[in-house]
C-alpha positions as CSV (number, residue, x, y, z in Angstrom):
1,M,65.1,-48.5,63.4
2,K,64.4,-45.0,61.7
3,T,68.0,-44.0,62.3
4,K,69.3,-47.2,60.8
5,F,67.1,-46.8,57.8
6,F,68.3,-43.2,57.4
7,I,71.9,-44.2,57.5
8,L,71.3,-46.8,54.7
9,K,69.6,-44.1,52.7
10,L,72.4,-41.7,53.2
11,I,75.0,-44.2,52.0
12,T,72.9,-45.0,48.9
13,I,72.6,-41.4,47.9
14,S,76.2,-40.7,48.6
15,L,77.2,-43.4,46.2
16,I,74.9,-42.4,43.8
17,L,76.0,-38.8,43.6
18,N,79.7,-39.6,44.3
19,F,79.7,-37.5,47.4
20,P,81.6,-38.2,50.4
21,I,79.3,-39.1,53.3
22,N,80.2,-36.2,55.5
23,A,80.2,-33.6,52.7
24,A,78.0,-30.5,53.6
25,N,76.4,-30.9,50.2
26,A,75.2,-34.4,50.8
27,M,73.2,-34.0,54.0
28,P,73.2,-31.4,56.8
29,G,74.7,-31.4,60.1
30,M,77.6,-33.8,59.4
31,H,80.5,-31.9,61.1
32,G,80.2,-33.9,64.2
33,S,78.6,-33.4,67.7
34,E,79.1,-37.0,69.1
35,G,77.7,-37.6,72.6
36,K,75.0,-35.1,72.4
37,N,71.2,-35.7,72.4
38,H,70.2,-35.6,68.6
39,T,66.6,-36.2,68.7
40,E,65.2,-34.0,71.4
41,A,63.0,-31.3,70.0
42,P,63.2,-27.6,71.3
43,R,61.6,-27.5,74.6
44,V,59.9,-24.0,74.2
45,S,58.8,-24.2,70.7
46,K,55.5,-26.0,69.6
47,S,54.6,-27.9,66.5
48,M,52.6,-26.3,63.8
49,G,50.1,-29.3,63.9
50,D,49.2,-32.3,62.1
51,K,47.9,-30.7,58.8
52,I,51.3,-28.9,58.3
53,N,53.6,-31.7,59.8
54,T,53.4,-35.3,58.6
55,T,55.5,-38.4,58.7
56,G,57.5,-37.0,55.9
57,A,59.7,-34.0,56.1
58,E,58.4,-30.4,56.4
59,L,60.6,-27.3,56.4
60,E,61.3,-23.7,55.2
61,I,57.9,-22.1,56.0
62,T,56.9,-18.4,55.0
63,Y,53.6,-16.5,54.9
64,S,51.6,-14.3,52.7
65,A,51.5,-10.6,53.9
66,D,48.1,-11.2,55.7
67,G,49.2,-14.2,57.4
68,K,46.5,-16.4,56.1
69,T,48.4,-18.5,53.7
70,A,51.4,-20.5,54.4
71,I,53.9,-21.8,51.7
72,F,56.5,-24.5,52.6
73,V,58.5,-27.6,51.5
74,S,57.3,-31.0,52.1
75,T,58.2,-34.7,51.2
76,R,54.6,-35.7,52.0
77,E,52.5,-38.3,49.9
78,G,51.8,-36.6,46.6
79,S,55.2,-35.2,46.1
80,I,56.8,-35.9,42.7
81,E,59.4,-38.5,42.9
82,S,63.1,-37.3,42.6
83,P,65.1,-40.1,40.9
84,G,68.2,-41.2,42.8
85,S,67.1,-39.6,46.0
86,P,65.3,-40.8,49.2
87,Y,63.8,-37.3,49.4
88,N,61.1,-35.7,47.2
89,F,61.2,-31.9,47.9
90,D,58.3,-30.0,46.7
91,I,56.4,-26.8,47.5
92,W,52.9,-26.7,49.1
93,I,50.5,-24.1,50.4
94,S,47.8,-24.0,53.3
95,K,45.2,-21.8,54.1
96,N,44.4,-20.7,57.6
97,V,40.7,-20.8,58.3
98,D,39.4,-19.5,61.8
99,G,42.7,-20.1,63.2
100,E,43.3,-23.6,61.7
101,W,45.7,-24.5,59.1
102,Q,44.0,-26.5,56.4
103,T,45.2,-29.5,54.3
104,P,47.9,-28.2,52.2
105,I,47.8,-28.1,48.2
106,H,50.6,-29.4,46.0
107,L,51.9,-26.8,43.6
108,G,52.0,-29.3,40.8
109,P,50.6,-30.1,37.4
110,D,47.0,-30.8,38.7
111,I,46.7,-27.4,40.3
112,D,44.1,-24.8,39.2
113,P,46.4,-21.9,38.0
114,T,44.0,-19.4,39.7
115,L,45.0,-21.0,43.0
116,G,48.6,-21.6,42.7
117,P,51.5,-22.1,40.0
118,N,52.7,-25.4,38.6
119,I,56.2,-25.3,39.9
120,N,57.0,-28.8,41.3
121,T,59.0,-31.1,39.3
122,S,61.2,-34.3,39.7
123,A,64.0,-31.6,40.8
124,W,64.1,-30.4,44.3
125,E,62.0,-27.3,44.7
126,L,62.9,-25.4,48.1
127,E,62.8,-22.2,49.9
128,P,59.7,-20.5,48.6
129,S,58.3,-17.2,49.6
130,F,55.4,-15.0,48.5
131,S,56.0,-11.4,47.5
132,D,54.3,-8.8,49.8
133,D,51.5,-8.2,47.2
134,G,51.0,-12.0,46.6
135,N,51.7,-12.0,42.8
136,V,55.1,-13.5,42.9
137,I,56.6,-16.6,44.5
138,Y,60.4,-16.8,44.7
139,F,62.1,-20.2,45.1
140,T,65.0,-22.3,44.5
141,R,65.6,-25.4,42.3
142,Y,68.2,-28.1,42.8
143,E,69.3,-31.2,41.1
144,P,68.0,-34.0,43.4
145,G,70.3,-34.7,46.2
146,N,72.9,-31.9,45.3
147,L,72.6,-28.9,47.6
148,L,75.4,-27.2,45.5
149,S,73.4,-27.0,42.3
150,G,70.7,-24.5,43.4
151,D,69.5,-21.8,41.1
152,L,66.9,-19.0,42.0
153,Y,63.6,-19.1,40.2
154,V,60.5,-16.7,40.1
155,V,56.8,-17.3,39.1
156,Q,54.3,-14.4,38.7
157,K,50.5,-14.2,38.7
158,I,49.0,-12.1,35.7
159,D,45.4,-11.3,35.4
160,G,44.8,-13.8,38.3
161,I,46.6,-16.6,36.6
162,W,49.9,-18.1,37.6
163,Q,52.4,-18.3,34.7
164,T,55.5,-20.4,34.1
165,A,58.4,-20.2,36.3
166,K,61.5,-18.5,35.1
167,N,65.2,-18.5,36.0
168,W,66.2,-15.4,37.7
169,N,68.7,-14.8,34.9
170,D,65.8,-14.6,32.4
171,V,64.0,-11.8,34.3
172,P,65.3,-8.2,33.5
173,E,64.2,-6.8,36.8
174,L,66.4,-9.3,38.8
175,P,70.1,-9.4,39.3
176,N,72.0,-12.1,37.1
177,I,73.5,-14.2,39.8
178,N,72.7,-17.7,39.0
179,T,75.7,-19.7,37.8
180,P,76.3,-23.2,36.2
181,T,78.8,-24.3,38.7
182,G,77.6,-23.2,42.1
183,E,74.6,-22.7,44.2
184,E,72.6,-19.5,44.8
185,H,69.7,-19.7,47.1
186,C,67.2,-18.2,49.6
187,P,67.8,-14.5,49.1
188,I,66.6,-11.6,51.5
189,I,65.3,-8.7,49.3
190,A,65.9,-5.7,51.5
191,S,64.6,-3.2,48.8
192,D,64.6,-2.9,45.0
193,S,68.3,-2.0,45.0
194,L,69.8,-4.4,47.7
195,I,69.4,-8.3,47.9
196,Y,71.4,-10.5,50.3
197,F,71.7,-14.1,49.0
198,S,73.3,-17.4,49.9
199,Y,76.0,-18.4,47.7
200,H,78.4,-21.3,47.1
201,Q,80.9,-21.2,44.2
202,P,83.9,-23.5,44.1
203,G,87.3,-21.5,44.5
204,V,85.3,-18.4,45.5
205,T,83.4,-19.3,48.7
206,Q,84.4,-21.3,51.5
207,D,81.0,-23.3,51.7
208,S,77.7,-21.6,51.4
209,D,78.4,-18.0,52.3
210,I,76.3,-14.8,52.7
211,W,76.7,-12.2,49.9
212,K,75.0,-9.0,48.8
213,V,74.2,-7.5,45.4
214,E,73.4,-3.8,45.0
215,K,71.7,-1.8,42.2
216,K,73.4,1.6,41.5
217,D,72.3,4.0,38.7
218,G,69.7,1.5,37.8
219,V,72.3,-1.3,37.0
220,W,72.7,-4.3,39.4
221,Q,76.4,-4.5,40.4
222,Q,78.7,-7.4,41.0
223,P,77.8,-9.4,44.1
224,E,80.1,-8.9,47.3
225,S,80.8,-11.1,50.3
226,L,79.6,-9.9,53.6
227,G,83.1,-10.8,54.9
228,A,85.0,-13.2,57.1
229,K,83.2,-12.3,60.3
230,I,79.7,-13.4,59.3
231,N,81.0,-16.2,56.9
232,S,82.7,-19.1,58.5
233,P,84.5,-22.0,56.8
234,H,81.2,-24.0,57.3
235,R,77.8,-23.7,55.6
236,D,76.2,-20.1,56.2
237,H,72.9,-19.0,54.8
238,M,69.6,-17.2,55.5
239,H,65.9,-17.3,55.0
240,W,63.6,-14.6,53.7
241,T,62.4,-12.5,56.7
242,G,65.6,-12.6,58.7
243,L,66.6,-8.9,58.2
244,S,65.7,-6.3,60.7
245,K,63.6,-3.3,59.4
246,D,66.6,-0.9,60.1
247,G,69.0,-3.3,58.1
248,K,71.3,-3.6,60.9
249,S,70.8,-7.1,62.2
250,L,70.6,-10.4,60.3
251,I,69.5,-14.0,61.2
252,I,71.3,-16.6,59.7
253,T,71.5,-20.3,59.7
254,S,74.9,-21.8,60.2
255,M,76.9,-25.2,60.8
256,R,79.9,-23.5,62.5
257,P,80.7,-25.9,65.4
258,D,82.3,-23.1,67.7
259,L,81.1,-20.0,69.5
260,G,78.3,-21.7,71.4
261,S,77.0,-24.0,68.7
262,R,74.6,-26.5,69.9
263,G,75.4,-29.0,67.1
264,G,74.2,-29.4,63.5
265,H,72.5,-26.3,62.0
266,D,71.7,-23.6,64.6
267,E,70.2,-20.1,64.2
268,W,72.5,-17.1,64.9
269,I,72.2,-13.4,64.9
270,S,74.7,-10.8,63.5
271,H,74.8,-7.1,63.9
272,Q,76.4,-4.2,62.0
273,D,78.8,-2.0,63.8
274,E,78.9,1.8,63.6
275,K,80.8,1.5,60.3
276,G,78.1,-0.7,58.8
277,E,80.4,-3.9,58.9
278,W,78.8,-7.2,59.9
279,Q,80.2,-8.7,63.2
280,V,80.6,-12.4,64.4
281,P,77.2,-13.9,64.7
282,V,75.7,-14.8,68.3
283,N,74.0,-18.1,68.8
284,L,70.2,-17.6,69.6
285,G,70.4,-20.0,72.4
286,D,68.4,-23.0,73.8
287,A,65.0,-21.6,73.1
288,V,65.5,-22.3,69.4
289,N,68.7,-24.4,69.0
290,T,69.4,-28.0,69.8
291,A,71.9,-30.7,69.2
292,G,69.8,-31.5,66.1
293,E,69.2,-29.5,62.9
294,D,67.5,-26.1,63.6
295,M,67.1,-24.6,60.1
296,C,65.6,-21.7,58.0
297,W,63.5,-20.0,60.9
298,T,61.4,-17.0,59.7
299,F,59.0,-14.6,61.3
300,T,55.1,-14.3,60.7
301,P,54.1,-11.1,59.0
302,D,53.2,-9.4,62.4
303,G,56.7,-10.1,63.7
304,K,55.4,-11.9,66.8
305,K,56.3,-15.5,66.1
306,F,59.4,-17.2,64.9
307,T,58.8,-20.4,63.0
308,G,61.1,-22.9,61.4
309,S,62.3,-26.4,61.0
310,W,63.7,-28.9,63.5
311,G,64.9,-32.6,63.1
312,P,67.3,-35.1,64.5
313,Y,70.9,-34.5,63.8
314,G,72.1,-35.4,60.3
315,T,68.7,-35.8,58.8
316,Y,66.3,-33.9,56.8
317,D,63.4,-35.5,58.5
318,M,62.1,-32.3,60.0
319,D,58.8,-30.8,61.4
320,I,58.0,-27.3,61.4
321,R,57.7,-25.6,64.8
322,W,57.0,-22.0,66.3
323,I,57.8,-19.8,69.2
324,N,56.9,-16.5,70.3
325,K,59.5,-14.0,69.5
326,D,59.8,-12.5,72.8
327,D,60.7,-15.9,74.3
328,V,64.1,-15.8,72.5
329,P,66.0,-13.3,74.5
330,L,68.2,-12.1,71.5
331,L,65.0,-11.5,69.5
332,K,62.9,-9.2,71.8
333,N,64.1,-6.1,70.0
334,F,64.2,-7.6,66.6
335,E,61.7,-6.1,64.2
336,P,61.7,-8.0,61.0
337,I,61.2,-6.7,57.4
338,G,58.3,-8.8,56.4
339,P,57.6,-10.5,53.0
340,P,59.9,-9.5,50.3
341,P,58.9,-6.9,47.7
342,N,57.5,-7.7,44.3
343,L,60.5,-6.8,42.0
344,L,58.3,-7.4,39.0
345,I,55.9,-5.0,39.9
346,N,56.3,-3.1,36.7
347,R,55.0,-5.9,34.8
348,K,51.2,-6.5,34.3
349,S,50.0,-8.1,37.3
350,T,46.9,-8.3,39.5
351,Q,47.1,-6.3,42.9
352,N,45.8,-9.2,45.1
353,T,47.2,-9.9,48.6
354,S,44.9,-12.7,49.4
355,Q,46.4,-15.4,47.3
């Protein structure tokens, strides 16, 4: 019954947005993996629990530097309705008290600005992350139902009060990479002079590809693609902590149907060769990936757990799960960089890592 209902919703949103039903920008995982089990969760990973996961969709979790606060996306009750879309994606936060995640708080108009920013709207707010000092939240905002419309946003805490969110292009410290015609989302901020980001631009990229932008002599340069080996003709993107500390290994989410794909979105790893060139990604295997949708996995700040979203093939109806990093053979030697730096550090802010 749930599958039939989802198909009806998918047809409805496709008609409303004038997207073909199998387009990558309409719904995930629609490149075809017929005959596979699309509804079985990863056997090794475990659910984040009932406070984090609901009957709605939960995905894209990241953490504060001390690991005591989680920030993630949910469509649970209390999210702001997105007109014309069956999904209402908003950003929520939860505290961990004595090892238990507490009831999440909606980052909407009713929130105390000392606890969190009012950033949720009738648009889709996705892919959030705290900065390492807890004084900034980076996130992406999309037109409802259109995954090719993303722009990067940032919101800052000053003197203990969360301010109004700003488009990246309006913040001098950040590279001007948002465009009116494409999608820019979920960067990995390697340093104050190197940012990897997920990018879709008609006539420029194949689908969502992975690009980088560098600062040289104090000036952000023009973005560059990471190349044809790491970027397939299908949707390729990243999520926040998926870069190794030495900068030579990168975790990506990809819809490529070959090279060991289990179907839908899978998690992959790519390495640089001795020349610094990114190589063809390798599938992380059955400990993480299924014939369903395995998307946007990240690491806890201590680097010991790998956490991310799983859902049935072709849906956003996801739950957040976790696995010990060492239970994924290709990740045993992977040391993640941790939460991104605060690139607005020169602006007046309160140094507070506890959120």
